[in-house]
Structure formats: C-alpha cells, structure tokens
PQR file with spaces between the fields and no chain letter, atoms N, CA, C, O and H, PARSE charges and radii, in Angstrom:
ATOM       1  N    MET     1      95.462 -124.181   42.110 -0.4000 1.5000
ATOM       2  CA   MET     1      94.576 -123.913   41.589 -0.0000 2.0000
ATOM       3  C    MET     1      94.798 -122.213   41.703  0.5500 1.7000
ATOM       4  O    MET     1      94.907 -121.458   42.669 -0.5500 1.4000
ATOM       5  N    THR     2      94.807 -122.050   40.551 -0.4000 1.5000
ATOM       6  CA   THR     2      94.825 -120.225   40.530 -0.0000 2.0000
ATOM       7  C    THR     2      93.712 -119.616   41.232  0.5500 1.7000
ATOM       8  O    THR     2      92.734 -120.336   41.434 -0.5500 1.4000
ATOM       9  H    THR     2      94.718 -122.663   39.766  0.4000 1.0000
ATOM      10  N    LYS     3      93.688 -118.362   41.658 -0.4000 1.5000
ATOM      11  CA   LYS     3      93.123 -117.696   42.389 -0.0000 2.0000
ATOM      12  C    LYS     3      91.320 -117.695   41.636  0.5500 1.7000
ATOM      13  O    LYS     3      90.254 -117.853   42.232 -0.5500 1.4000
ATOM      14  H    LYS     3      94.483 -117.777   41.494  0.4000 1.0000
ATOM      15  N    ALA     4      91.603 -117.429   40.015 -0.4000 1.5000
ATOM      16  CA   ALA     4      90.633 -117.367   39.537 -0.0000 2.0000
ATOM      17  C    ALA     4      89.850 -118.092   39.344  0.5500 1.7000
ATOM      18  O    ALA     4      88.730 -117.885   38.876 -0.5500 1.4000
ATOM      19  H    ALA     4      92.469 -117.301   39.532  0.4000 1.0000
ATOM      20  N    LEU     5      90.606 -119.647   39.877 -0.4000 1.5000
ATOM      21  CA   LEU     5      89.370 -120.710   39.382 -0.0000 2.0000
ATOM      22  C    LEU     5      88.795 -120.583   40.918  0.5500 1.7000
ATOM      23  O    LEU     5      87.569 -120.599   40.814 -0.5500 1.4000
ATOM      24  H    LEU     5      91.516 -119.815   40.257  0.4000 1.0000
ATOM      25  N    ARG     6      89.001 -120.519   41.671 -0.4000 1.5000
ATOM      26  CA   ARG     6      88.434 -120.677   43.087 -0.0000 2.0000
ATOM      27  C    ARG     6      87.217 -120.236   43.054  0.5500 1.7000
ATOM      28  O    ARG     6      86.669 -119.250   42.562 -0.5500 1.4000
ATOM      29  H    ARG     6      89.997 -120.507   41.755  0.4000 1.0000
ATOM      30  N    GLY     7      86.660 -121.758   44.082 -0.4000 1.5000
ATOM      31  CA   GLY     7      85.583 -121.445   44.138 -0.0000 2.0000
ATOM      32  C    GLY     7      84.669 -121.698   45.800  0.5500 1.7000
ATOM      33  O    GLY     7      85.380 -121.483   46.782 -0.5500 1.4000
ATOM      34  H    GLY     7      87.106 -122.559   44.481  0.4000 1.0000
ATOM      35  N    PRO     8      83.407 -122.062   46.050 -0.5600 1.5000
ATOM      36  CA   PRO     8      83.542 -121.610   47.582  0.2800 2.0000
ATOM      37  C    PRO     8      84.069 -123.172   48.339  0.5500 1.7000
ATOM      38  O    PRO     8      83.862 -124.167   47.645 -0.5500 1.4000
ATOM      39  N    VAL     9      84.388 -123.278   49.003 -0.4000 1.5000
ATOM      40  CA   VAL     9      84.977 -124.617   49.754 -0.0000 2.0000
ATOM      41  C    VAL     9      84.700 -125.186   51.181  0.5500 1.7000
ATOM      42  O    VAL     9      84.958 -124.784   52.316 -0.5500 1.4000
ATOM      43  H    VAL     9      84.556 -122.469   49.567  0.4000 1.0000
ATOM      44  N    ARG    10      84.051 -126.318   50.651 -0.4000 1.5000
ATOM      45  CA   ARG    10      83.122 -126.647   51.919 -0.0000 2.0000
ATOM      46  C    ARG    10      84.338 -128.115   52.728  0.5500 1.7000
ATOM      47  O    ARG    10      84.836 -129.148   52.282 -0.5500 1.4000
ATOM      48  H    ARG    10      83.842 -126.645   49.730  0.4000 1.0000
ATOM      49  N    LEU    11      84.361 -127.187   54.468 -0.4000 1.5000
ATOM      50  CA   LEU    11      85.747 -128.530   54.971 -0.0000 2.0000
ATOM      51  C    LEU    11      84.366 -128.354   55.963  0.5500 1.7000
ATOM      52  O    LEU    11      83.953 -127.255   56.334 -0.5500 1.4000
ATOM      53  H    LEU    11      83.955 -126.348   54.831  0.4000 1.0000
ATOM      54  N    GLY    12      83.697 -129.748   56.338 -0.4000 1.5000
ATOM      55  CA   GLY    12      82.954 -130.074   57.617 -0.0000 2.0000
ATOM      56  C    GLY    12      81.681 -129.068   57.548  0.5500 1.7000
ATOM      57  O    GLY    12      80.987 -128.918   56.542 -0.5500 1.4000
ATOM      58  H    GLY    12      84.033 -130.640   56.037  0.4000 1.0000
ATOM      59  N    SER    13      81.503 -128.441   58.720 -0.4000 1.5000
ATOM      60  CA   SER    13      80.183 -127.393   58.584 -0.0000 2.0000
ATOM      61  C    SER    13      81.015 -126.069   58.098  0.5500 1.7000
ATOM      62  O    SER    13      80.341 -125.054   58.273 -0.5500 1.4000
ATOM      63  H    SER    13      82.067 -128.563   59.537  0.4000 1.0000
ATOM      64  N    TYR    14      82.119 -125.852   57.615 -0.4000 1.5000
ATOM      65  CA   TYR    14      82.160 -124.693   56.834 -0.0000 2.0000
ATOM      66  C    TYR    14      82.213 -124.436   55.628  0.5500 1.7000
ATOM      67  O    TYR    14      82.301 -125.332   54.788 -0.5500 1.4000
ATOM      68  H    TYR    14      82.667 -126.677   57.473  0.4000 1.0000
ATOM      69  N    THR    15      82.167 -123.126   55.314 -0.4000 1.5000
ATOM      70  CA   THR    15      81.738 -122.823   54.024 -0.0000 2.0000
ATOM      71  C    THR    15      83.551 -121.852   53.868  0.5500 1.7000
ATOM      72  O    THR    15      84.074 -121.171   54.750 -0.5500 1.4000
ATOM      73  H    THR    15      82.095 -122.398   55.996  0.4000 1.0000
ATOM      74  N    TYR    16      83.976 -122.078   52.782 -0.4000 1.5000
ATOM      75  CA   TYR    16      84.927 -120.426   52.663 -0.0000 2.0000
ATOM      76  C    TYR    16      85.159 -119.979   51.407  0.5500 1.7000
ATOM      77  O    TYR    16      85.810 -120.615   50.578 -0.5500 1.4000
ATOM      78  H    TYR    16      83.551 -122.631   52.066  0.4000 1.0000
ATOM      79  N    LEU    17      84.514 -118.599   51.162 -0.4000 1.5000
ATOM      80  CA   LEU    17      83.924 -118.072   50.330 -0.0000 2.0000
ATOM      81  C    LEU    17      85.721 -117.290   49.971  0.5500 1.7000
ATOM      82  O    LEU    17      86.268 -116.542   50.781 -0.5500 1.4000
ATOM      83  H    LEU    17      83.986 -118.082   51.835  0.4000 1.0000
ATOM      84  N    PRO    18      86.311 -117.670   48.702 -0.5600 1.5000
ATOM      85  CA   PRO    18      87.149 -116.715   48.802  0.2800 2.0000
ATOM      86  C    PRO    18      86.888 -115.454   47.836  0.5500 1.7000
ATOM      87  O    PRO    18      86.074 -115.405   46.914 -0.5500 1.4000
ATOM      88  N    ALA    19      87.668 -114.565   48.214 -0.4000 1.5000
ATOM      89  CA   ALA    19      87.172 -113.158   47.353 -0.0000 2.0000
ATOM      90  C    ALA    19      87.473 -113.197   46.153  0.5500 1.7000
ATOM      91  O    ALA    19      88.394 -113.929   45.792 -0.5500 1.4000
ATOM      92  H    ALA    19      88.329 -114.604   48.963  0.4000 1.0000
ATOM      93  N    PRO    20      86.746 -112.393   45.215 -0.5600 1.5000
ATOM      94  CA   PRO    20      87.063 -112.813   43.552  0.2800 2.0000
ATOM      95  C    PRO    20      88.178 -111.733   43.229  0.5500 1.7000
ATOM      96  O    PRO    20      88.430 -110.589   43.607 -0.5500 1.4000
ATOM      97  N    ALA    21      88.742 -112.681   42.316 -0.4000 1.5000
ATOM      98  CA   ALA    21      90.114 -112.569   41.790 -0.0000 2.0000
ATOM      99  C    ALA    21      90.687 -111.451   41.656  0.5500 1.7000
ATOM     100  O    ALA    21      91.753 -111.039   42.113 -0.5500 1.4000
ATOM     101  H    ALA    21      88.538 -113.610   42.009  0.4000 1.0000
ATOM     102  N    GLU    22      89.374 -110.638   40.533 -0.4000 1.5000
ATOM     103  CA   GLU    22      89.367 -109.124   40.284 -0.0000 2.0000
ATOM     104  C    GLU    22      89.271 -108.144   41.085  0.5500 1.7000
ATOM     105  O    GLU    22      89.524 -106.985   40.758 -0.5500 1.4000
ATOM     106  H    GLU    22      88.508 -110.973   40.161  0.4000 1.0000
ATOM     107  N    LYS    23      88.751 -108.642   42.654 -0.4000 1.5000
ATOM     108  CA   LYS    23      88.613 -107.745   43.468 -0.0000 2.0000
ATOM     109  C    LYS    23      89.942 -107.509   44.662  0.5500 1.7000
ATOM     110  O    LYS    23      89.497 -107.831   45.763 -0.5500 1.4000
ATOM     111  H    LYS    23      88.546 -109.583   42.920  0.4000 1.0000
ATOM     112  N    HIS    24      91.496 -107.024   44.772 -0.4000 1.5000
ATOM     113  CA   HIS    24      92.330 -106.934   45.058 -0.0000 2.0000
ATOM     114  C    HIS    24      92.443 -106.631   46.504  0.5500 1.7000
ATOM     115  O    HIS    24      93.358 -107.082   47.194 -0.5500 1.4000
ATOM     116  H    HIS    24      91.857 -106.763   43.877  0.4000 1.0000
ATOM     117  N    SER    25      91.418 -105.791   46.996 -0.4000 1.5000
ATOM     118  CA   SER    25      91.539 -105.390   48.431 -0.0000 2.0000
ATOM     119  C    SER    25      90.458 -105.941   49.147  0.5500 1.7000
ATOM     120  O    SER    25      90.515 -105.907   50.376 -0.5500 1.4000
ATOM     121  H    SER    25      90.675 -105.425   46.436  0.4000 1.0000
ATOM     122  N    ALA    26      89.186 -106.596   48.420 -0.4000 1.5000
ATOM     123  CA   ALA    26      88.483 -107.867   48.853 -0.0000 2.0000
ATOM     124  C    ALA    26      89.127 -108.922   49.500  0.5500 1.7000
ATOM     125  O    ALA    26      90.228 -109.385   49.204 -0.5500 1.4000
ATOM     126  H    ALA    26      89.140 -106.623   47.422  0.4000 1.0000
ATOM     127  N    ARG    27      88.029 -109.449   50.830 -0.4000 1.5000
ATOM     128  CA   ARG    27      88.579 -110.567   51.622 -0.0000 2.0000
ATOM     129  C    ARG    27      88.061 -111.739   51.119  0.5500 1.7000
ATOM     130  O    ARG    27      87.206 -111.622   50.241 -0.5500 1.4000
ATOM     131  H    ARG    27      87.134 -109.073   51.070  0.4000 1.0000
ATOM     132  N    GLY    28      88.473 -113.150   51.573 -0.4000 1.5000
ATOM     133  CA   GLY    28      87.017 -114.107   51.756 -0.0000 2.0000
ATOM     134  C    GLY    28      86.924 -114.067   53.075  0.5500 1.7000
ATOM     135  O    GLY    28      87.530 -113.397   53.912 -0.5500 1.4000
ATOM     136  H    GLY    28      89.168 -113.245   52.286  0.4000 1.0000
ATOM     137  N    VAL    29      85.528 -115.404   53.216 -0.4000 1.5000
ATOM     138  CA   VAL    29      84.558 -115.156   54.075 -0.0000 2.0000
ATOM     139  C    VAL    29      84.165 -116.555   54.589  0.5500 1.7000
ATOM     140  O    VAL    29      83.549 -117.290   53.816 -0.5500 1.4000
ATOM     141  H    VAL    29      85.036 -115.948   52.536  0.4000 1.0000
ATOM     142  N    LEU    30      84.471 -116.986   55.837 -0.4000 1.5000
ATOM     143  CA   LEU    30      84.389 -118.237   56.548 -0.0000 2.0000
ATOM     144  C    LEU    30      83.060 -117.938   56.733  0.5500 1.7000
ATOM     145  O    LEU    30      82.718 -116.890   57.282 -0.5500 1.4000
ATOM     146  H    LEU    30      84.970 -116.388   56.464  0.4000 1.0000
ATOM     147  N    MET    31      82.381 -118.645   56.382 -0.4000 1.5000
ATOM     148  CA   MET    31      80.891 -119.288   56.997 -0.0000 2.0000
ATOM     149  C    MET    31      80.279 -120.557   57.650  0.5500 1.7000
ATOM     150  O    MET    31      80.479 -121.590   57.010 -0.5500 1.4000
ATOM     151  H    MET    31      82.659 -119.496   55.936  0.4000 1.0000
ATOM     152  N    ARG    32      79.614 -120.669   58.733 -0.4000 1.5000
ATOM     153  CA   ARG    32      79.289 -121.294   59.531 -0.0000 2.0000
ATOM     154  C    ARG    32      77.857 -121.643   59.746  0.5500 1.7000
ATOM     155  O    ARG    32      77.564 -121.023   60.769 -0.5500 1.4000
ATOM     156  H    ARG    32      79.452 -119.830   59.253  0.4000 1.0000
ATOM     157  N    GLY    33      76.867 -122.256   59.368 -0.4000 1.5000
ATOM     158  CA   GLY    33      75.753 -122.094   59.902 -0.0000 2.0000
ATOM     159  C    GLY    33      74.967 -120.891   59.180  0.5500 1.7000
ATOM     160  O    GLY    33      73.800 -120.661   59.500 -0.5500 1.4000
ATOM     161  H    GLY    33      77.104 -122.759   58.537  0.4000 1.0000
ATOM     162  N    GLY    34      75.720 -120.016   58.060 -0.4000 1.5000
ATOM     163  CA   GLY    34      74.902 -119.166   56.910 -0.0000 2.0000
ATOM     164  C    GLY    34      75.086 -117.628   58.061  0.5500 1.7000
ATOM     165  O    GLY    34      74.353 -116.640   58.109 -0.5500 1.4000
ATOM     166  H    GLY    34      76.667 -120.203   57.800  0.4000 1.0000
ATOM     167  N    LEU    35      76.136 -117.889   58.743 -0.4000 1.5000
ATOM     168  CA   LEU    35      76.527 -117.106   59.413 -0.0000 2.0000
ATOM     169  C    LEU    35      78.369 -116.818   59.551  0.5500 1.7000
ATOM     170  O    LEU    35      79.182 -117.695   59.843 -0.5500 1.4000
ATOM     171  H    LEU    35      76.732 -118.691   58.704  0.4000 1.0000
ATOM     172  N    PRO    36      78.691 -115.368   59.251 -0.5600 1.5000
ATOM     173  CA   PRO    36      80.521 -115.282   58.875  0.2800 2.0000
ATOM     174  C    PRO    36      81.044 -115.612   60.374  0.5500 1.7000
ATOM     175  O    PRO    36      80.444 -115.428   61.434 -0.5500 1.4000
ATOM     176  N    VAL    37      82.593 -116.260   60.113 -0.4000 1.5000
ATOM     177  CA   VAL    37      83.273 -116.503   61.207 -0.0000 2.0000
ATOM     178  C    VAL    37      84.214 -115.740   61.293  0.5500 1.7000
ATOM     179  O    VAL    37      84.976 -115.615   60.335 -0.5500 1.4000
ATOM     180  H    VAL    37      83.080 -116.409   59.253  0.4000 1.0000
ATOM     181  N    THR    38      84.397 -115.046   62.446 -0.4000 1.5000
ATOM     182  CA   THR    38      86.209 -114.232   62.655 -0.0000 2.0000
ATOM     183  C    THR    38      87.090 -115.203   61.969  0.5500 1.7000
ATOM     184  O    THR    38      86.976 -116.426   62.047 -0.5500 1.4000
ATOM     185  H    THR    38      83.777 -115.148   63.224  0.4000 1.0000
ATOM     186  N    LEU    39      88.200 -114.390   61.120 -0.4000 1.5000
ATOM     187  CA   LEU    39      88.943 -115.270   60.713 -0.0000 2.0000
ATOM     188  C    LEU    39      90.425 -115.016   61.779  0.5500 1.7000
ATOM     189  O    LEU    39      90.618 -113.809   61.924 -0.5500 1.4000
ATOM     190  H    LEU    39      88.292 -113.397   61.056  0.4000 1.0000
ATOM     191  N    GLU    40      91.310 -115.756   62.411 -0.4000 1.5000
ATOM     192  CA   GLU    40      92.115 -115.573   63.251 -0.0000 2.0000
ATOM     193  C    GLU    40      93.310 -116.221   61.942  0.5500 1.7000
ATOM     194  O    GLU    40      94.294 -116.429   62.653 -0.5500 1.4000
ATOM     195  H    GLU    40      91.153 -116.737   62.293  0.4000 1.0000
ATOM     196  N    ALA    41      93.515 -116.418   61.243 -0.4000 1.5000
ATOM     197  CA   ALA    41      94.479 -116.285   60.006 -0.0000 2.0000
ATOM     198  C    ALA    41      94.095 -115.481   58.833  0.5500 1.7000
ATOM     199  O    ALA    41      92.948 -115.311   58.418 -0.5500 1.4000
ATOM     200  H    ALA    41      92.716 -116.249   60.666  0.4000 1.0000
ATOM     201  N    THR    42      95.627 -114.818   58.151 -0.4000 1.5000
ATOM     202  CA   THR    42      95.201 -114.270   56.679 -0.0000 2.0000
ATOM     203  C    THR    42      94.706 -114.909   56.141  0.5500 1.7000
ATOM     204  O    THR    42      94.818 -116.093   56.459 -0.5500 1.4000
ATOM     205  H    THR    42      96.559 -114.957   58.488  0.4000 1.0000
ATOM     206  N    GLU    43      93.758 -114.513   54.872 -0.4000 1.5000
ATOM     207  CA   GLU    43      93.403 -115.148   53.995 -0.0000 2.0000
ATOM     208  C    GLU    43      94.640 -115.820   52.925  0.5500 1.7000
ATOM     209  O    GLU    43      94.048 -116.895   52.840 -0.5500 1.4000
ATOM     210  H    GLU    43      93.667 -113.552   54.614  0.4000 1.0000
ATOM     211  N    GLU    44      95.364 -115.948   52.412 -0.4000 1.5000
ATOM     212  CA   GLU    44      96.381 -116.407   51.773 -0.0000 2.0000
ATOM     213  C    GLU    44      97.226 -117.363   52.681  0.5500 1.7000
ATOM     214  O    GLU    44      98.241 -117.749   52.101 -0.5500 1.4000
ATOM     215  H    GLU    44      95.846 -115.074   52.481  0.4000 1.0000
ATOM     216  N    ILE    45      97.074 -117.853   53.969 -0.4000 1.5000
ATOM     217  CA   ILE    45      97.053 -118.778   54.603 -0.0000 2.0000
ATOM     218  C    ILE    45      96.465 -119.612   55.058  0.5500 1.7000
ATOM     219  O    ILE    45      96.885 -120.688   55.484 -0.5500 1.4000
ATOM     220  H    ILE    45      96.249 -117.540   54.441  0.4000 1.0000
ATOM     221  N    LEU    46      95.103 -119.099   55.014 -0.4000 1.5000
ATOM     222  CA   LEU    46      93.236 -120.197   54.651 -0.0000 2.0000
ATOM     223  C    LEU    46      93.513 -120.726   53.474  0.5500 1.7000
ATOM     224  O    LEU    46      93.329 -121.936   53.342 -0.5500 1.4000
ATOM     225  H    LEU    46      94.762 -118.225   54.668  0.4000 1.0000
ATOM     226  N    GLN    47      93.852 -120.197   52.720 -0.4000 1.5000
ATOM     227  CA   GLN    47      93.544 -120.513   51.337 -0.0000 2.0000
ATOM     228  C    GLN    47      94.415 -121.762   50.987  0.5500 1.7000
ATOM     229  O    GLN    47      94.120 -122.804   50.401 -0.5500 1.4000
ATOM     230  H    GLN    47      94.001 -119.214   52.827  0.4000 1.0000
ATOM     231  N    GLU    48      95.525 -121.342   51.510 -0.4000 1.5000
ATOM     232  CA   GLU    48      96.574 -122.600   50.818 -0.0000 2.0000
ATOM     233  C    GLU    48      96.411 -123.929   51.991  0.5500 1.7000
ATOM     234  O    GLU    48      96.957 -125.016   51.807 -0.5500 1.4000
ATOM     235  H    GLU    48      95.764 -120.496   51.986  0.4000 1.0000
ATOM     236  N    PHE    49      95.915 -123.744   52.701 -0.4000 1.5000
ATOM     237  CA   PHE    49      95.867 -124.747   53.674 -0.0000 2.0000
ATOM     238  C    PHE    49      94.350 -125.439   53.478  0.5500 1.7000
ATOM     239  O    PHE    49      94.066 -126.486   54.061 -0.5500 1.4000
ATOM     240  H    PHE    49      95.471 -122.861   52.851  0.4000 1.0000
ATOM     241  N    MET    50      93.372 -124.720   52.565 -0.4000 1.5000
ATOM     242  CA   MET    50      92.657 -125.625   52.534 -0.0000 2.0000
ATOM     243  C    MET    50      92.397 -126.289   50.456  0.5500 1.7000
ATOM     244  O    MET    50      91.581 -127.037   49.917 -0.5500 1.4000
ATOM     245  H    MET    50      93.603 -123.870   52.092  0.4000 1.0000
ATOM     246  N    ASP    51      93.601 -125.477   49.948 -0.4000 1.5000
ATOM     247  CA   ASP    51      94.307 -125.930   48.599 -0.0000 2.0000
ATOM     248  C    ASP    51      94.108 -127.307   48.923  0.5500 1.7000
ATOM     249  O    ASP    51      93.264 -128.083   48.476 -0.5500 1.4000
ATOM     250  H    ASP    51      94.264 -124.869   50.385  0.4000 1.0000
ATOM     251  N    ARG    52      95.377 -127.571   50.111 -0.4000 1.5000
ATOM     252  CA   ARG    52      95.833 -128.444   50.241 -0.0000 2.0000
ATOM     253  C    ARG    52      94.922 -129.547   50.856  0.5500 1.7000
ATOM     254  O    ARG    52      94.806 -130.600   50.228 -0.5500 1.4000
ATOM     255  H    ARG    52      96.062 -126.941   50.475  0.4000 1.0000
ATOM     256  N    MET    53      94.494 -129.440   51.629 -0.4000 1.5000
ATOM     257  CA   MET    53      93.248 -130.563   52.175 -0.0000 2.0000
ATOM     258  C    MET    53      92.537 -130.518   51.014  0.5500 1.7000
ATOM     259  O    MET    53      91.727 -131.429   51.190 -0.5500 1.4000
ATOM     260  H    MET    53      94.589 -128.585   52.139  0.4000 1.0000
ATOM     261  N    ASN    54      92.352 -130.136   50.136 -0.4000 1.5000
ATOM     262  CA   ASN    54      91.230 -130.232   49.064 -0.0000 2.0000
ATOM     263  C    ASN    54      92.239 -131.530   48.072  0.5500 1.7000
ATOM     264  O    ASN    54      91.929 -132.601   47.549 -0.5500 1.4000
ATOM     265  H    ASN    54      93.009 -129.397   49.993  0.4000 1.0000
ATOM     266  N    SER    55      93.238 -130.925   48.156 -0.4000 1.5000
ATOM     267  CA   SER    55      94.196 -131.913   47.158 -0.0000 2.0000
ATOM     268  C    SER    55      94.590 -133.301   47.891  0.5500 1.7000
ATOM     269  O    SER    55      95.080 -134.288   47.342 -0.5500 1.4000
ATOM     270  H    SER    55      93.490 -130.055   48.581  0.4000 1.0000
ATOM     271  N    LEU    56      94.262 -133.150   49.259 -0.4000 1.5000
ATOM     272  CA   LEU    56      94.931 -134.505   49.892 -0.0000 2.0000
ATOM     273  C    LEU    56      93.438 -135.007   49.878  0.5500 1.7000
ATOM     274  O    LEU    56      93.358 -135.828   48.964 -0.5500 1.4000
ATOM     275  H    LEU    56      93.863 -132.349   49.705  0.4000 1.0000
ATOM     276  N    GLU    57      92.263 -134.867   50.484 -0.4000 1.5000
ATOM     277  CA   GLU    57      90.839 -135.689   49.592 -0.0000 2.0000
ATOM     278  C    GLU    57      91.038 -135.714   48.844  0.5500 1.7000
ATOM     279  O    GLU    57      91.484 -136.856   48.951 -0.5500 1.4000
ATOM     280  H    GLU    57      92.327 -134.200   51.227  0.4000 1.0000
ATOM     281  N    SER    58      91.248 -135.426   47.543 -0.4000 1.5000
ATOM     282  CA   SER    58      91.247 -135.762   46.438 -0.0000 2.0000
ATOM     283  C    SER    58      91.886 -137.083   46.263  0.5500 1.7000
ATOM     284  O    SER    58      91.329 -137.996   45.653 -0.5500 1.4000
ATOM     285  H    SER    58      90.886 -134.497   47.456  0.4000 1.0000
ATOM     286  N    ASP    59      93.193 -137.192   46.863 -0.4000 1.5000
ATOM     287  CA   ASP    59      94.281 -138.393   46.291 -0.0000 2.0000
ATOM     288  C    ASP    59      93.737 -139.566   47.258  0.5500 1.7000
ATOM     289  O    ASP    59      93.687 -140.672   46.719 -0.5500 1.4000
ATOM     290  H    ASP    59      93.645 -136.451   47.359  0.4000 1.0000
ATOM     291  N    VAL    60      93.346 -139.500   48.528 -0.4000 1.5000
ATOM     292  CA   VAL    60      93.135 -140.285   49.613 -0.0000 2.0000
ATOM     293  C    VAL    60      91.368 -140.833   48.651  0.5500 1.7000
ATOM     294  O    VAL    60      90.752 -141.883   48.831 -0.5500 1.4000
ATOM     295  H    VAL    60      93.386 -138.602   48.966  0.4000 1.0000
ATOM     296  N    SER    61      91.126 -140.077   48.020 -0.4000 1.5000
ATOM     297  CA   SER    61      89.517 -140.676   47.184 -0.0000 2.0000
ATOM     298  C    SER    61      89.930 -141.576   45.964  0.5500 1.7000
ATOM     299  O    SER    61      89.264 -142.476   45.454 -0.5500 1.4000
ATOM     300  H    SER    61      91.626 -139.223   47.874  0.4000 1.0000
ATOM     301  N    ARG    62      90.680 -141.308   45.753 -0.4000 1.5000
ATOM     302  CA   ARG    62      91.096 -141.628   44.013 -0.0000 2.0000
ATOM     303  C    ARG    62      91.966 -143.048   44.686  0.5500 1.7000
ATOM     304  O    ARG    62      91.677 -144.059   44.045 -0.5500 1.4000
ATOM     305  H    ARG    62      91.221 -140.576   46.168  0.4000 1.0000
ATOM     306  N    ARG    63      92.777 -143.263   45.626 -0.4000 1.5000
ATOM     307  CA   ARG    63      93.472 -144.229   46.343 -0.0000 2.0000
ATOM     308  C    ARG    63      92.225 -145.330   46.898  0.5500 1.7000
ATOM     309  O    ARG    63      92.471 -146.493   46.582 -0.5500 1.4000
ATOM     310  H    ARG    63      93.012 -142.442   46.147  0.4000 1.0000
ATOM     311  N    TRP    64      91.015 -145.145   47.625 -0.4000 1.5000
ATOM     312  CA   TRP    64      90.415 -145.680   48.024 -0.0000 2.0000
ATOM     313  C    TRP    64      89.481 -146.271   46.683  0.5500 1.7000
ATOM     314  O    TRP    64      89.159 -147.387   46.274 -0.5500 1.4000
ATOM     315  H    TRP    64      90.815 -144.200   47.882  0.4000 1.0000
ATOM     316  N    VAL    65      89.306 -145.203   46.364 -0.4000 1.5000
ATOM     317  CA   VAL    65      88.495 -146.593   44.748 -0.0000 2.0000
ATOM     318  C    VAL    65      89.312 -147.371   44.304  0.5500 1.7000
ATOM     319  O    VAL    65      88.808 -148.391   43.832 -0.5500 1.4000
ATOM     320  H    VAL    65      89.567 -144.297   46.696  0.4000 1.0000
ATOM     321  N    GLY    66      90.801 -147.277   44.246 -0.4000 1.5000
ATOM     322  CA   GLY    66      91.852 -148.378   43.605 -0.0000 2.0000
ATOM     323  C    GLY    66      91.963 -149.272   44.473  0.5500 1.7000
ATOM     324  O    GLY    66      92.267 -150.345   43.952 -0.5500 1.4000
ATOM     325  H    GLY    66      91.210 -146.449   44.629  0.4000 1.0000
ATOM     326  N    ALA    67      91.819 -149.333   45.906 -0.4000 1.5000
ATOM     327  CA   ALA    67      91.949 -150.235   47.061 -0.0000 2.0000
ATOM     328  C    ALA    67      90.043 -151.136   47.058  0.5500 1.7000
ATOM     329  O    ALA    67      89.590 -152.275   46.948 -0.5500 1.4000
ATOM     330  H    ALA    67      91.572 -148.461   46.329  0.4000 1.0000
ATOM     331  N    ASP    68      89.624 -150.011   47.214 -0.4000 1.5000
ATOM     332  CA   ASP    68      88.284 -151.315   46.567 -0.0000 2.0000
ATOM     333  C    ASP    68      88.156 -152.001   45.394  0.5500 1.7000
ATOM     334  O    ASP    68      87.541 -153.068   45.392 -0.5500 1.4000
ATOM     335  H    ASP    68      89.992 -149.086   47.304  0.4000 1.0000
ATOM     336  N    ALA    69      88.784 -151.426   44.095 -0.4000 1.5000
ATOM     337  CA   ALA    69      88.453 -152.402   43.329 -0.0000 2.0000
ATOM     338  C    ALA    69      89.655 -153.227   43.005  0.5500 1.7000
ATOM     339  O    ALA    69      89.673 -153.926   41.992 -0.5500 1.4000
ATOM     340  H    ALA    69      89.284 -150.560   44.097  0.4000 1.0000
ATOM     341  N    TRP    70      90.931 -153.150   44.058 -0.4000 1.5000
ATOM     342  CA   TRP    70      91.738 -154.629   44.214 -0.0000 2.0000
ATOM     343  C    TRP    70      90.844 -155.486   45.175  0.5500 1.7000
ATOM     344  O    TRP    70      90.553 -156.657   44.929 -0.5500 1.4000
ATOM     345  H    TRP    70      90.917 -152.582   44.881  0.4000 1.0000
ATOM     346  N    PHE    71      90.532 -154.968   46.025 -0.4000 1.5000
ATOM     347  CA   PHE    71      89.853 -156.239   47.188 -0.0000 2.0000
ATOM     348  C    PHE    71      88.781 -156.515   46.119  0.5500 1.7000
ATOM     349  O    PHE    71      88.843 -157.688   45.753 -0.5500 1.4000
ATOM     350  H    PHE    71      90.769 -154.017   46.225  0.4000 1.0000
ATOM     351  N    ARG    72      87.828 -155.813   45.508 -0.4000 1.5000
ATOM     352  CA   ARG    72      86.664 -157.083   44.376 -0.0000 2.0000
ATOM     353  C    ARG    72      87.321 -157.657   44.075  0.5500 1.7000
ATOM     354  O    ARG    72      87.107 -158.795   44.493 -0.5500 1.4000
ATOM     355  H    ARG    72      87.778 -154.860   45.806  0.4000 1.0000
ATOM     356  N    LEU    73      88.563 -157.553   43.220 -0.4000 1.5000
ATOM     357  CA   LEU    73      89.469 -158.174   42.071 -0.0000 2.0000
ATOM     358  C    LEU    73      90.043 -158.937   42.791  0.5500 1.7000
ATOM     359  O    LEU    73      89.874 -160.074   42.351 -0.5500 1.4000
ATOM     360  H    LEU    73      88.737 -156.629   42.881  0.4000 1.0000
ATOM     361  N    SER    74      90.713 -158.936   43.782 -0.4000 1.5000
ATOM     362  CA   SER    74      91.360 -160.480   44.463 -0.0000 2.0000
ATOM     363  C    SER    74      90.513 -161.527   44.690  0.5500 1.7000
ATOM     364  O    SER    74      89.467 -161.424   45.331 -0.5500 1.4000
ATOM     365  H    SER    74      90.850 -158.012   44.139  0.4000 1.0000
ATOM     366  N    PRO    75      91.144 -163.069   43.922 -0.5600 1.5000
ATOM     367  CA   PRO    75      90.582 -164.083   44.514  0.2800 2.0000
ATOM     368  C    PRO    75      90.207 -164.327   46.447  0.5500 1.7000
ATOM     369  O    PRO    75      90.918 -163.975   47.388 -0.5500 1.4000
ATOM     370  N    ALA    76      88.821 -165.060   46.484 -0.4000 1.5000
ATOM     371  CA   ALA    76      88.495 -165.481   47.836 -0.0000 2.0000
ATOM     372  C    ALA    76      89.573 -166.593   48.224  0.5500 1.7000
ATOM     373  O    ALA    76      89.870 -167.439   47.380 -0.5500 1.4000
ATOM     374  H    ALA    76      88.243 -165.346   45.720  0.4000 1.0000
ATOM     375  N    GLU    77      90.292 -166.606   49.767 -0.4000 1.5000
ATOM     376  CA   GLU    77      91.097 -167.691   50.282 -0.0000 2.0000
ATOM     377  C    GLU    77      89.843 -168.276   51.148  0.5500 1.7000
ATOM     378  O    GLU    77      89.987 -169.286   51.838 -0.5500 1.4000
ATOM     379  H    GLU    77      90.050 -165.918   50.453  0.4000 1.0000
C-alpha cells in the first residue's frame, strides 16, 4: 500500500492516523478512545506492521468465506 493511499486503520480499540503523504516532517498518530497514545516505535515500523496485519486479516477473511461456502455445499453424511 503506498503512503498516498493510506487512511485511518482500526485495530481493536486503537486507530492509527497516518501522516499526510505530502507532509514529510509530520508523523502519524495512534488514538485510543479519542486520545493520542505515545508511540514506542517509529511510524515506519508501526505502519509496516499495520499494513501486514491488514493483509493477513483480508487473507483470513477470504479463506473463511471460501471454507464457509465449501461446508455449505458439501453433502451431508
């Protein structure tokens, strides 16, 4: 995912708001309950982690739908 296309990402009770692509000096913000959370990692590492988690979530969702369809279509024994 390119930086220009990144938008807010929700993971559990946290929301990550990436810095605008055109503002190189700005940093993203991690929010919980509407309040900012101090980041213990750099934005780049956090963004990479969240991109990978979103990719994994999409993959699991796709597989889950495929497995659900397979179970519904298999003959009952």
